[in-house]
Residue, then its C-alpha position, 0 to 999 in steps of 0.5 A: x198596613x192593616x193588621x191580619x185577620x184570622x178565621x177558624x173552621x166551623x164548630x163542627x170541624x173541631x171536637x174538644x175535650x177538656x182534661x186537667x187544665x188542657x184541651x184535646x182537640x180533634x181537627x176533622x179536616x186534617x185528621x190531626x189531634x192537638x193538645x192545647x192550653x188556655x187561651x187556645x180553646x178560648x181563642x178558637x171559640x171567639x173566632x167562631x163569631x167571625x174573622x178578627x184581628x188580634x185587638x178584636x180577638x182580645x176584646x172578645x176574650x176580655x168580654x167573655x173571660x176573666x183573664x189575668x192582666x198578663x194576657x194582652x195583644x202579644x200573648x194572643x198574637x203568639x197563640x194565634x201564630x201557634x194555632x196557625x202553624x198547627x192548621x187550626x186557624x188561618x188568615x182571612 
């Protein structure tokens, strides 16, 4: 079975303000505000390039950011699950 692929709303659907190591996200389609920590904003930015599974997404993140070694597939998968539950990403 193929790994699930995820997508996020377009950039205009989400307003982001960085604040003391956290980010405040306003999701316009739902009218909901979220407080998230890295790598959640980075995952959302990487998903704007198009749908991706966990491995693709991790490769995009590693190409853009200098993440610590403990950021791996399991961390990205856990953050995707959280973002999906919050309604910020969905399966393609």
